[in-house]
BAMAR-384796 format. One record per residue: residue in three letters; x, y, z of N, C-alpha, C, CB in turn. Coordinates in steps of 0.1 Angstrom, whole numbers, plus 2048, in hexadecimal, padded with zeros to 3 digits. Glycine has a CB too. Example, Ala and Ser with C-alpha at 12.3 -4.5 7.8 and 13.67 -1.06 7.14 Angstrom:
BAMAR-384796
ala8847C784E87B7D384E8847DF84E8717D385A/ser8807EA8478897F584788180084F88D7FA839/
This chain:
BAMAR-384796
met897DDDFC6892DDEFB989DDDAFAF88EDECFB6/val8A9DDDFB18B4DD9FA88B6DCAFA88C1DE1FAD/lys8B5DC4FB48B6DB6FB58ABDAEFAE8B7DB1FC4/leu89FDB4FAE894DAEFA7897DAEF97887DB4FAA/arg89CDBAF9389EDBBF848AADB1F808A3DCAF81/val8B4DB0F888BFDA7F858BAD98F848CADA9F8F/leu8B1D95F8E8ABD88F8E8A3D85F828A2D85F9B/ile89BD8FF7E892D8DF7289BD8BF66889D9AF71/tyr8A6D93F648AFD91F598B5D84F598B9D9CF59/phe8B9D7FF658C0D72F668B6D67F628C5D70F74/val8AAD68F668A0D5EF6489DD5EF54893D60F6C/leu89BD69F4F898D6AF408A4D65F38895D7AF3C/ala8B0D68F3C8BCD63F358BDD54F368C9D69F39/ala8BBD4FF428BBD40F448B0D3AF3B8B9D3DF52/trp8A5D3FF3B899D3AF3489CD3AF2588CD41F37/phe8A2D45F208A5D46F128B0D3CF0E8AAD55F0F/leu8BAD3BF168C5D31F138C0D23F138D0D33F1C/ala8B7D20F1D8B2D12F1E8A9D10F128AAD10F2B/ala8A1D19F0D899D17F028A1D15EF5890D23F00/cys8ACD1CEF48B5D1AEE88BCD0DEE88BFD26EE7/ser8C0D08EF38C8CFCEF38C0CEFEF48D1CFCEFF/ala8B3CF0EF78AACE4EF78A7CDFEE989DCE7EFE/gln8ABCD3EE68A8CCDED989ECC1EDB8B5CC9ED2/gln893CC2ED5889CB8ED688CCACECC87BCBEED4/thr88CCA0ED188FC95EC8881C8FEC4898C8AECF/pro87FC8BEB8872C86EB4870C78EBA871C85EA4/ile864C75EBD861C68EC285FC5FEB6854C69ECB/val867C54EB7867C4AEAC85FC3EEB0875C46EA8/thr855C3BEA984DC2FEAB850C25EA083EC32EAB/glu84BC19EA284EC0FE98847C12E8A849C01E9D/glu83CC1AE8B836C1DE7E83DC28E77827C21E80/ser843C31E7E84AC3CE78859C3AE76848C48E80/ala85EC2EE7A86CC2CE7886FC2BE69870C1FE7F/val87AC31E6687FC31E58888C25E56886C3EE54/pro886C1DE4B890C12E4A89EC17E4688BC08E3F/pro8A8C0FE498B6C15E468B7C16E378C1C0CE4C/ala8BFC20E338C1C22E258CBC18E208C6C31E23/thr8C8C14E138D2C0AE0D8DDC13E068CBC01E02/pro8E9C0EE078F4C16E018F3C17DF2902C10E05/thr8F5C22DED8F4C25DDE903C24DD98EEC32DDB/leu904C1CDCF911C1ADC9914C26DBF912C0DDC1/leu920C2CDC0923C37DB892AC31DAB92DC41DBF/pro928C38DA092FC33D9493DC34D9592AC3BD88/gln945C2AD90954C2BD90959C33D8595AC1CD90/pro963C3BD87968C43D7C96FC3AD72971C4DD81/ser96FC3DD65975C35D5B985C38D5C96FC37D4D/pro98DC2ED5999BC31D5999FC3BD4F9A2C24D57/val9A8C43D539ADC4ED4A9B8C48D409B3C5AD52/val9B6C4BD339BFC46D299C7C51D259B8C3FD1D/asp9D4C4FD259DEC59D219E4C56D149E9C5BD2C/tyr9E1C5ED0A9E6C5BCFC9F3C64CF99DBC5ECF2/cys9F7C6BD03A03C74D00A0FC6DCFDA05C7DD0C/leuA12C61D04A1EC5AD01A1EC54CF3A20C4FD0B/aspA12C51CEEA11C4BCE0A17C55CD6A02C49CDC/cysA15C62CD7A1AC6BCCDA28C70CD1A11C77CCB/hisA2AC73CDDA37C79CE1A43C6FCE1A36C7FCEF/thrA40C62CE1A4BC59CE0A4DC53CD2A49C4ECE9/aspA45C57CC8A46C52CBAA4FC5CCB3A38C51CB3/lysA5CC57CB1A66C60CABA62C64C9DA74C59CAB/aspA5DC5BC95A5AC5FC87A4FC69C86A54C52C7F/lysA45C68C8FA3AC73C8FA40C80C94A2FC6EC98/leuA49C80C9EA4FC8CCA3A57C93C98A57C89CB0/valA5FC8CC90A66C92C86A5DC97C7BA70C87C80/alaA52C90C78A49C95C6DA41CA2C72A3FC8AC6A/leuA3FCA3C7EA37CAEC83A40CBAC87A2ECAAC8E/alaA4DCB8C88A56CC3C8DA56CCFC83A64CBEC8F/lysA56CDBC88A57CE7C80A65CECC81A4DCF2C86/gluA6ACF1C76A77CF8C77A76D06C7BA7FCF7C6A/gluA7FD0BC83A7ED18C88A81D22C7CA88D1AC94/aspA7AD2DC7CA7CD38C72A89D40C75A6FD41C72/alaA93D3FC6CA9FD46C6EA9ED55C6CAAAD40C65/glyA93D5AC66A92D68C64A90D71C70A86D6AC5B/hisA8DD6CC7BA8BD74C87A98D74C8FA7FD6DC91/glyA9AD7FC95AA6D81C9DAA3D7BCABAAAD90C9E/serAADD7BCB3AABD77CC1AA3D81CC9AB8D73CC8/gluA9ED7DCD4A96D86CDCA9ED91CE3A8FD7FCE7/serAABD8FCE4AB3D99CEBAB8DA4CE1ABFD92CF2/gluAB5DA3CD5AB9DAECCBAAEDB8CCBABCDA9CBD/glyAB2DC5CC7AA9DD0CC6AA8DD9CD1A9CDCACC3/valAA0DE3CCFA9EDEDCD9A95DE9CE4A9ADFACD4/glyA97DECCF0A8EDE9CFBA93DDFD04A81DE5CF6/
């Protein structure tokens, strides 16, 4: 009786694993064949323009925009704490 039960479990397990692993491939006929896809061109990114050097290398503009430090504040190391 034990041998029969083991045999039944073995057959069921083999059947289950075989059913899970079997993959059916579709039958392709000439009528159902899909034509090959044409490649789609992706848009090219526009070149990045860097305007930082225009301002940061212009000495006259840097001098005109420069702020003078406020002399009324003490240094950070002074005071309690």
